Backbone as JSON Lines, residues from 0, in Angstrom:
{"i":0,"aa":"X","n":[220.16,91.4,99.24],"ca":[220.62,92.66,99.76],"c":[221.66,92.4,100.85]}
{"i":1,"aa":"X","n":[222.76,93.06,100.76],"ca":[223.82,92.87,101.75],"c":[223.62,93.82,102.93]}
{"i":2,"aa":"X","n":[224.05,93.36,104.07],"ca":[223.95,94.18,105.26],"c":[225.26,94.92,105.48]}
{"i":3,"aa":"X","n":[225.15,96.11,106.0],"ca":[226.37,96.87,106.28],"c":[226.68,96.79,107.77]}
{"i":4,"aa":"X","n":[227.94,96.94,108.06],"ca":[228.41,96.88,109.43],"c":[228.94,98.25,109.81]}
{"i":5,"aa":"X","n":[228.44,98.79,110.91],"ca":[228.88,100.09,111.37],"c":[230.2,99.93,112.12]}
{"i":6,"aa":"X","n":[231.28,100.36,111.51],"ca":[232.6,100.22,112.11],"c":[232.96,101.39,113.0]}
{"i":7,"aa":"X","n":[232.12,102.38,113.09],"ca":[232.42,103.53,113.91],"c":[233.25,104.53,113.15]}
{"i":8,"aa":"X","n":[233.64,105.56,113.82],"ca":[234.46,106.58,113.2],"c":[235.89,106.1,112.99]}
{"i":9,"aa":"X","n":[236.48,106.52,111.92],"ca":[237.87,106.16,111.66],"c":[238.77,106.76,112.73]}
{"i":10,"aa":"X","n":[238.39,107.93,113.23],"ca":[239.21,108.6,114.23],"c":[239.03,108.04,115.63]}
{"i":11,"aa":"X","n":[238.24,106.99,115.8],"ca":[237.98,106.43,117.12],"c":[239.14,105.53,117.53]}
{"i":12,"aa":"X","n":[240.21,106.16,118.02],"ca":[241.38,105.39,118.41],"c":[241.23,104.79,119.8]}
{"i":13,"aa":"X","n":[240.16,105.08,120.51],"ca":[239.95,104.52,121.83],"c":[239.48,103.09,121.81]}
{"i":14,"aa":"X","n":[239.23,102.55,120.61],"ca":[238.72,101.18,120.52],"c":[239.77,100.14,120.87]}
{"i":15,"aa":"X","n":[241.04,100.52,120.94],"ca":[242.07,99.53,121.28],"c":[241.86,98.96,122.66]}
{"i":16,"aa":"X","n":[241.14,99.69,123.52],"ca":[240.87,99.19,124.87],"c":[239.93,97.98,124.84]}
{"i":17,"aa":"X","n":[239.18,97.86,123.76],"ca":[238.23,96.75,123.63],"c":[238.87,95.49,123.05]}
{"i":18,"aa":"X","n":[240.13,95.58,122.65],"ca":[240.79,94.43,122.03],"c":[240.95,93.3,123.04]}
{"i":19,"aa":"X","n":[240.68,92.1,122.58],"ca":[240.94,90.92,123.41],"c":[242.38,90.47,123.19]}
{"i":20,"aa":"X","n":[242.79,89.47,123.94],"ca":[244.16,88.96,123.78],"c":[244.38,88.43,122.37]}
{"i":21,"aa":"X","n":[243.35,87.83,121.79],"ca":[243.48,87.31,120.43],"c":[243.73,88.41,119.41]}
{"i":22,"aa":"X","n":[243.09,89.55,119.6],"ca":[243.3,90.66,118.68],"c":[244.7,91.24,118.84]}
{"i":23,"aa":"X","n":[245.16,91.35,120.08],"ca":[246.52,91.83,120.31],"c":[247.54,90.85,119.72]}
{"i":24,"aa":"X","n":[247.28,89.56,119.84],"ca":[248.17,88.56,119.26],"c":[248.24,88.74,117.74]}
{"i":25,"aa":"X","n":[247.1,89.01,117.12],"ca":[247.07,89.23,115.67],"c":[247.85,90.49,115.3]}
{"i":26,"aa":"X","n":[247.62,91.56,116.04],"ca":[248.3,92.83,115.75],"c":[249.81,92.67,115.92]}
{"i":27,"aa":"X","n":[250.24,92.06,117.02],"ca":[251.68,91.88,117.26],"c":[252.31,90.95,116.22]}
{"i":28,"aa":"X","n":[251.57,89.92,115.81],"ca":[252.1,88.98,114.82],"c":[252.3,89.68,113.48]}
{"i":29,"aa":"X","n":[251.34,90.5,113.08],"ca":[251.48,91.26,111.83],"c":[252.63,92.25,111.93]}
{"i":30,"aa":"X","n":[252.71,92.96,113.05],"ca":[253.78,93.95,113.25],"c":[255.15,93.28,113.2]}
{"i":31,"aa":"X","n":[255.31,92.18,113.94],"ca":[256.61,91.52,113.97],"c":[256.96,90.93,112.61]}
{"i":32,"aa":"X","n":[255.96,90.48,111.87],"ca":[256.22,89.98,110.52],"c":[256.76,91.08,109.61]}
{"i":33,"aa":"X","n":[256.17,92.26,109.68],"ca":[256.65,93.38,108.86],"c":[258.03,93.85,109.3]}
{"i":34,"aa":"X","n":[258.29,93.82,110.6],"ca":[259.63,94.19,111.07],"c":[260.66,93.2,110.54]}
{"i":35,"aa":"X","n":[260.34,91.92,110.53],"ca":[261.27,90.92,110.01],"c":[261.5,91.09,108.51]}
{"i":36,"aa":"X","n":[260.47,91.44,107.77],"ca":[260.63,91.7,106.34],"c":[261.54,92.92,106.13]}
{"i":37,"aa":"X","n":[261.33,93.97,106.93],"ca":[262.2,95.14,106.84],"c":[263.63,94.82,107.17]}
{"i":38,"aa":"X","n":[263.83,93.98,108.19],"ca":[265.19,93.58,108.55],"c":[265.84,92.79,107.42]}
{"i":39,"aa":"X","n":[265.06,91.99,106.72],"ca":[265.6,91.21,105.61],"c":[266.27,92.12,104.58]}
{"i":40,"aa":"X","n":[265.62,93.23,104.26],"ca":[266.2,94.17,103.29],"c":[267.46,94.83,103.86]}
{"i":41,"aa":"X","n":[267.45,95.16,105.13],"ca":[268.64,95.74,105.76],"c":[269.79,94.73,105.76]}
{"i":42,"aa":"X","n":[269.47,93.5,106.05],"ca":[270.47,92.43,106.08],"c":[271.08,92.25,104.7]}
{"i":43,"aa":"X","n":[270.26,92.26,103.67],"ca":[270.78,92.11,102.3],"c":[271.66,93.3,101.93]}
{"i":44,"aa":"X","n":[271.27,94.51,102.38],"ca":[272.09,95.69,102.08],"c":[273.46,95.59,102.73]}
{"i":45,"aa":"X","n":[273.5,95.11,103.96],"ca":[274.8,94.98,104.64],"c":[275.62,93.88,103.98]}
{"i":46,"aa":"X","n":[274.99,92.78,103.63],"ca":[275.72,91.69,102.98],"c":[276.22,92.08,101.59]}
{"i":47,"aa":"X","n":[275.54,93.01,100.95],"ca":[275.96,93.41,99.61],"c":[277.3,94.15,99.62]}
{"i":48,"aa":"X","n":[277.71,94.63,100.78],"ca":[279.04,95.27,100.84],"c":[280.14,94.25,100.62]}
{"i":49,"aa":"X","n":[279.85,92.97,100.81],"ca":[280.85,91.93,100.55],"c":[281.14,91.8,99.06]}
{"i":50,"aa":"X","n":[280.23,92.27,98.21],"ca":[280.47,92.22,96.77],"c":[281.55,93.21,96.35]}
{"i":51,"aa":"X","n":[281.7,94.28,97.13],"ca":[282.73,95.27,96.81],"c":[284.11,94.69,97.11]}
{"i":52,"aa":"X","n":[284.28,94.27,98.34],"ca":[285.53,93.63,98.75],"c":[285.34,93.06,100.15]}
{"i":53,"aa":"X","n":[286.12,92.04,100.49],"ca":[286.03,91.51,101.86],"c":[286.37,92.55,102.91]}
{"i":54,"aa":"X","n":[287.28,93.46,102.58],"ca":[287.65,94.51,103.54],"c":[286.5,95.47,103.79]}
{"i":55,"aa":"X","n":[285.73,95.79,102.75],"ca":[284.58,96.69,102.91],"c":[283.54,96.05,103.82]}
{"i":56,"aa":"X","n":[283.32,94.75,103.64],"ca":[282.36,94.04,104.49],"c":[282.84,94.02,105.95]}
{"i":57,"aa":"X","n":[284.11,93.71,106.15],"ca":[284.66,93.65,107.5],"c":[284.58,95.02,108.18]}
{"i":58,"aa":"X","n":[284.9,96.06,107.43],"ca":[284.83,97.41,107.99],"c":[283.39,97.78,108.36]}
{"i":59,"aa":"X","n":[282.45,97.42,107.49],"ca":[281.04,97.71,107.76],"c":[280.57,97.0,109.02]}
{"i":60,"aa":"X","n":[280.88,95.72,109.13],"ca":[280.45,94.94,110.3],"c":[281.09,95.47,111.58]}
{"i":61,"aa":"X","n":[282.39,95.78,111.52],"ca":[283.07,96.29,112.71],"c":[282.52,97.65,113.14]}
{"i":62,"aa":"X","n":[282.21,98.49,112.18],"ca":[281.67,99.81,112.54],"c":[280.26,99.7,113.1]}
{"i":63,"aa":"X","n":[279.47,98.77,112.57],"ca":[278.11,98.59,113.11],"c":[278.14,97.96,114.49]}
{"i":64,"aa":"X","n":[279.03,97.0,114.71],"ca":[279.1,96.33,116.01],"c":[279.58,97.25,117.12]}
{"i":65,"aa":"X","n":[280.26,98.32,116.77],"ca":[280.77,99.22,117.81],"c":[279.73,100.24,118.27]}
{"i":66,"aa":"X","n":[278.59,100.3,117.62],"ca":[277.54,101.27,117.98],"c":[276.58,100.67,119.0]}
{"i":67,"aa":"X","n":[276.32,101.4,120.06],"ca":[275.39,100.94,121.09],"c":[273.97,100.79,120.54]}
{"i":68,"aa":"X","n":[273.56,101.7,119.68],"ca":[272.2,101.65,119.16],"c":[271.99,100.39,118.31]}
{"i":69,"aa":"X","n":[273.01,99.95,117.62],"ca":[272.89,98.72,116.83],"c":[272.75,97.52,117.75]}
{"i":70,"aa":"X","n":[273.49,97.51,118.83],"ca":[273.37,96.41,119.8],"c":[271.97,96.37,120.43]}
{"i":71,"aa":"X","n":[271.43,97.54,120.72],"ca":[270.07,97.59,121.28],"c":[269.05,97.12,120.24]}
{"i":72,"aa":"X","n":[269.26,97.52,119.0],"ca":[268.37,97.06,117.93],"c":[268.47,95.55,117.72]}
{"i":73,"aa":"X","n":[269.64,94.97,117.96],"ca":[269.78,93.51,117.87],"c":[268.96,92.81,118.94]}
{"i":74,"aa":"X","n":[268.92,93.38,120.14],"ca":[268.07,92.81,121.19],"c":[266.61,92.9,120.76]}
{"i":75,"aa":"X","n":[266.24,94.04,120.17],"ca":[264.88,94.19,119.66],"c":[264.58,93.2,118.55]}
{"i":76,"aa":"X","n":[265.53,92.97,117.66],"ca":[265.33,92.0,116.58],"c":[265.15,90.6,117.15]}
{"i":77,"aa":"X","n":[265.94,90.25,118.14],"ca":[265.78,88.95,118.78],"c":[264.39,88.83,119.4]}
{"i":78,"aa":"X","n":[263.94,89.88,120.07],"ca":[262.62,89.86,120.69],"c":[261.52,89.68,119.64]}
{"i":79,"aa":"X","n":[261.65,90.41,118.55],"ca":[260.66,90.32,117.47],"c":[260.64,88.91,116.89]}
{"i":80,"aa":"X","n":[261.82,88.35,116.63],"ca":[261.88,87.02,116.03],"c":[261.35,85.96,116.98]}
{"i":81,"aa":"X","n":[261.72,86.04,118.26],"ca":[261.26,85.04,119.24],"c":[259.74,85.11,119.38]}
{"i":82,"aa":"X","n":[259.19,86.32,119.51],"ca":[257.74,86.42,119.64],"c":[257.05,85.89,118.4]}
{"i":83,"aa":"X","n":[257.57,86.23,117.22],"ca":[256.93,85.79,115.98],"c":[256.94,84.26,115.88]}
{"i":84,"aa":"X","n":[258.05,83.65,116.29],"ca":[258.14,82.18,116.27],"c":[257.18,81.57,117.28]}
{"i":85,"aa":"X","n":[257.19,82.07,118.51],"ca":[256.33,81.49,119.55],"c":[254.85,81.68,119.22]}
{"i":86,"aa":"X","n":[254.49,82.86,118.73],"ca":[253.1,83.08,118.37],"c":[252.71,82.25,117.16]}
{"i":87,"aa":"X","n":[253.64,82.04,116.24],"ca":[253.37,81.17,115.1],"c":[253.13,79.74,115.53]}
{"i":88,"aa":"X","n":[253.91,79.26,116.5],"ca":[253.68,77.92,117.04],"c":[252.33,77.85,117.76]}
{"i":89,"aa":"X","n":[251.99,78.91,118.48],"ca":[250.69,78.96,119.15],"c":[249.56,78.87,118.13]}
{"i":90,"aa":"X","n":[249.71,79.61,117.04],"ca":[248.69,79.58,115.98],"c":[248.61,78.21,115.32]}
{"i":91,"aa":"X","n":[249.75,77.55,115.14],"ca":[249.76,76.21,114.57],"c":[248.98,75.24,115.46]}
{"i":92,"aa":"X","n":[249.24,75.31,116.77],"ca":[248.52,74.43,117.68],"c":[247.02,74.74,117.69]}
{"i":93,"aa":"X","n":[246.67,76.01,117.64],"ca":[245.25,76.38,117.61],"c":[244.6,75.85,116.33]}
{"i":94,"aa":"X","n":[245.3,75.97,115.21],"ca":[244.75,75.45,113.95],"c":[244.6,73.93,113.97]}
{"i":95,"aa":"X","n":[245.45,73.27,114.73],"ca":[245.33,71.81,114.87],"c":[244.3,71.42,115.92]}
{"i":96,"aa":"X","n":[243.73,72.39,116.6],"ca":[242.71,72.12,117.6],"c":[243.27,71.85,118.98]}
{"i":97,"aa":"X","n":[244.54,72.13,119.18],"ca":[245.19,71.9,120.47],"c":[245.22,73.21,121.24]}
{"i":98,"aa":"X","n":[244.68,73.22,122.44],"ca":[244.73,74.4,123.28],"c":[243.75,75.49,122.9]}
{"i":99,"aa":"X","n":[242.64,75.12,122.31],"ca":[241.66,76.13,121.9],"c":[241.1,76.91,123.08]}
{"i":100,"aa":"X","n":[240.95,76.25,124.2],"ca":[240.37,76.92,125.36],"c":[241.38,77.75,126.14]}
{"i":101,"aa":"X","n":[242.64,77.64,125.8],"ca":[243.68,78.36,126.55],"c":[244.47,79.31,125.64]}
{"i":102,"aa":"X","n":[243.81,79.9,124.65],"ca":[244.52,80.77,123.72],"c":[245.07,82.02,124.42]}
{"i":103,"aa":"X","n":[244.29,82.59,125.31],"ca":[244.75,83.79,126.01],"c":[245.99,83.48,126.85]}
{"i":104,"aa":"X","n":[245.94,82.37,127.56],"ca":[247.07,81.99,128.41],"c":[248.31,81.71,127.58]}
{"i":105,"aa":"X","n":[248.15,81.06,126.44],"ca":[249.32,80.77,125.62],"c":[249.89,82.04,125.0]}
{"i":106,"aa":"X","n":[249.03,83.04,124.69],"ca":[249.53,84.31,124.18],"c":[250.33,85.03,125.25]}
{"i":107,"aa":"X","n":[249.8,85.08,126.47],"ca":[250.53,85.71,127.56],"c":[251.82,84.97,127.88]}
{"i":108,"aa":"X","n":[251.79,83.64,127.77],"ca":[253.01,82.85,128.01],"c":[254.06,83.17,126.95]}
{"i":109,"aa":"X","n":[253.64,83.34,125.7],"ca":[254.61,83.68,124.65],"c":[255.19,85.07,124.88]}
{"i":110,"aa":"X","n":[254.39,86.0,125.38],"ca":[254.91,87.34,125.71],"c":[255.93,87.26,126.85]}
{"i":111,"aa":"X","n":[255.6,86.51,127.89],"ca":[256.51,86.39,129.03],"c":[257.81,85.69,128.65]}
{"i":112,"aa":"X","n":[257.71,84.64,127.86],"ca":[258.91,83.93,127.44],"c":[259.77,84.81,126.53]}
{"i":113,"aa":"X","n":[259.13,85.58,125.67],"ca":[259.88,86.52,124.82],"c":[260.61,87.55,125.68]}
{"i":114,"aa":"X","n":[259.92,88.08,126.67],"ca":[260.55,89.06,127.56],"c":[261.7,88.47,128.33]}
{"i":115,"aa":"X","n":[261.55,87.24,128.81],"ca":[262.62,86.59,129.57],"c":[263.85,86.35,128.7]}
{"i":116,"aa":"X","n":[263.62,85.9,127.47],"ca":[264.74,85.65,126.56],"c":[265.43,86.96,126.2]}
{"i":117,"aa":"X","n":[264.65,88.01,125.98],"ca":[265.24,89.31,125.63],"c":[266.08,89.85,126.77]}
{"i":118,"aa":"X","n":[265.56,89.78,127.98],"ca":[266.31,90.29,129.14],"c":[267.58,89.46,129.36]}
{"i":119,"aa":"X","n":[267.48,88.15,129.18],"ca":[268.64,87.29,129.37],"c":[269.7,87.52,128.3]}
{"i":120,"aa":"X","n":[269.3,88.02,127.14],"ca":[270.26,88.22,126.05],"c":[270.99,89.56,126.11]}
{"i":121,"aa":"X","n":[270.51,90.48,126.93],"ca":[271.1,91.82,126.98],"c":[272.6,91.79,127.3]}
{"i":122,"aa":"X","n":[273.06,91.05,128.3],"ca":[274.51,91.05,128.57],"c":[275.33,90.53,127.38]}
{"i":123,"aa":"X","n":[274.8,89.56,126.67],"ca":[275.52,89.0,125.52],"c":[275.64,90.03,124.4]}
{"i":124,"aa":"X","n":[274.54,90.7,124.11],"ca":[274.55,91.66,123.0],"c":[275.33,92.93,123.34]}
{"i":125,"aa":"X","n":[275.34,93.32,124.59],"ca":[276.03,94.56,124.96],"c":[277.49,94.36,125.32]}
{"i":126,"aa":"X","n":[277.95,93.1,125.35],"ca":[279.35,92.83,125.67],"c":[280.25,93.44,124.6]}
{"i":127,"aa":"X","n":[281.25,94.12,125.03],"ca":[282.2,94.7,124.09],"c":[281.92,96.13,123.69]}
{"i":128,"aa":"X","n":[280.71,96.63,123.94],"ca":[280.4,97.99,123.57],"c":[281.04,98.97,124.53]}
{"i":129,"aa":"X","n":[281.03,98.64,125.81],"ca":[281.54,99.56,126.82],"c":[283.01,99.3,127.15]}
{"i":130,"aa":"X","n":[283.61,98.34,126.47],"ca":[284.99,97.99,126.8],"c":[286.04,98.75,126.06]}
């Protein structure tokens, strides 16, 4: 006979307060993975304009680069990619048995490093938009 597990109400959205750092790391890793998959399709769509003509591709890239919202989304994409990479490395080390006792600290370190890289990249990504 199998035992059942009471998961609570589906509408119980207050349970996120009970999440540990490991659960947040899992949620963020899944989210960033899906964002990267979505970006892959967007990237392929933009690159497919090169099949029409080189001028169509150049026009598409120039029009996208001139939009502030695209530049902000690029900073977000960088943040997503950096966090996904750092958290993936953290998971690799945990799977190898390295740093098992410091998983929370390494998750917070990956968040801080992602934030620092994102903030440092803002001037680079926004250069040329306001000029």
